[in-house]
N, C-alpha and C positions, 0 to 999 in steps of 0.2 A: 069309832071303833068299839062302842059301847055294845052292839048286837054280836059282832063276831069277834072271835079271839084271835089277835095278832099273834105274830111269831117274831122271835129274836134270832137272827143269824149272827153268829160270833165267829170271826175269822182271824186268825193268828198267821202272819206272813213275814218274811224278811224285811228288815228295815229298808225302806225306799220302794217297796212293791205296792203300799196301800192305795195310792192315788189312782192307778190303773185299775185296781180291783173296785174302787168306789165308783169310778167312771162307769164301769161294766155294769156294775149294780143298778146305778141311775138309768142306764140306757135299757136295763131289763124292767124297769118300773118301780125301782125303790125310790121314796120320795126324800131320803136323806141318809146320812150315815154319821158315825162318830169314830173319829181315829184317835188312839192314844199310843203312847210308847211303852214298852215292856221289856222285860228281860228274862230270857229263858234258862233253866238248869236242868240238868239231867245228864243221862249216861251219854247221849251224843255230844254233849259239851266236853267230856272228857276224852272220849275216844275219836271223835271227828266223824264225818260221814263220808264213806268211800275214800279213806286216808286224807280227807281235808278238814281243816278246823270248822266247826259250826259257830257262827257268830251269835252270841247270846242277845244281841239287840233285835227286838221284834217291834212290829206294828199289829196293834189290835183294833179290828174293825167291828163295830156294833151297827146293826141294820134292822129296824123294826119294819115289818112288812104286814101287809093285810093277807088273809088267807088266800085270795086269788092272786097275789103276786109272790108268794113264797117260792113256789117250785122254780119259777123263772129265774128269779133273783139268786137263788141258792146254785142253780146250774150255772149262771153267769159268772158267779163268784168262783166256783170250782174250776171251771175252765181257764178263766183268766189268771188265777193265781197257780195253776198247773198243780192242783192238790193231789192228783193222782200220781206224781213223781215224788218219790221219797225224799225228804229233806226240805220240801219247799213250803211247807206250813200244813195248817188243818183248818176245818171248819165244823161246826156243830150248830144243831137247831134246837131252840127252846119254845116251848109253847107257853105262852103268858096268859094267865087268868084273867088279870087286869091290868089296865094301863091308863094312864091320863096325860093330857097334854098334846095329843096328836089330832091332826084334822081328821074328820070322818071320811 
């Protein structure tokens, strides 16, 4: 990864959803992912979403991709996590200037 700049896809989903999202990312070409647990806070926590309580427990997925993988992996994450539906989670993309410890 020294010649090309990798990307980091960060995805936050409801607890219990991360494994299927990571499976889709791997199928789309990602080489691995890191999952950890988090807890969300905000206005939706207080008022609920569409009249239902929004659980604060989340799973956070980190996926490093090569430039040629990024679009396919991001699309797979978006579709599998149903991120176009409100209240299901969100994802964002970071460009990484330098990274070490990854296979080329």
